[in-house]
Structure formats: C-alpha cells, structure tokens
C-alpha positions in Angstrom: 62.2 -96.0 163.5 58.9 -94.2 163.2 57.2 -97.0 165.1 59.6 -96.6 168.0 58.9 -92.9 168.2 55.1 -93.5 168.1 55.3 -96.2 170.8 57.4 -93.9 173.0 54.9 -91.1 172.5 52.0 -93.4 173.5 53.9 -94.6 176.5 54.5 -91.0 177.6 50.9 -90.1 177.2 49.8 -93.1 179.2 52.2 -92.2 182.0 51.0 -88.5 182.0 47.4 -89.6 182.2 48.2 -92.0 185.1 50.1 -89.3 187.0 47.3 -86.8 186.4 44.7 -89.3 187.7 46.8 -90.1 190.7 47.3 -86.5 191.6 43.6 -85.7 191.2 42.7 -88.6 193.4 45.2 -87.6 196.1 44.0 -84.0 196.1 40.4 -85.0 196.4 41.0 -87.5 199.1 39.8 -85.2 201.9 36.7 -84.3 200.0 33.5 -85.9 201.3 31.6 -88.1 198.9 28.5 -86.5 197.5 25.3 -88.4 197.6 23.4 -88.4 194.3 19.7 -89.1 194.5 18.7 -92.0 192.2 15.2 -92.8 191.2 14.5 -96.4 190.5 11.2 -97.4 188.9 9.4 -100.3 190.5 9.8 -103.5 188.6 6.6 -105.1 187.5 6.5 -108.9 187.4 4.6 -110.2 184.4 1.7 -112.5 185.2 2.5 -115.9 183.9 
C-alpha cells in the first residue's frame, strides 16, 4: 500500500515538473535567444 502511494506521489511530481517546463517554454517562446560570448583556447598540436 505504501509503495502505491509513493509511486503515485512520484508520478504526480513528474507530471508537475513536465507541465512547469512546458509552460515556461511556451511563455519564453517570443523571447529572443541571447548570444553568450565563448572564449576557446587555441589547440596546440604536439610535435611528433
């Protein structure tokens, strides 16, 4: 009985997380993507 309740609680939490993520994605759909500057170090090829 306890396992059924725990499984139900986990299923509800997963559903709430999914709904929250979906709502956030739909609300932010019109928002422009922000460009983030990334610095990449030049790769040095070892002499072999």
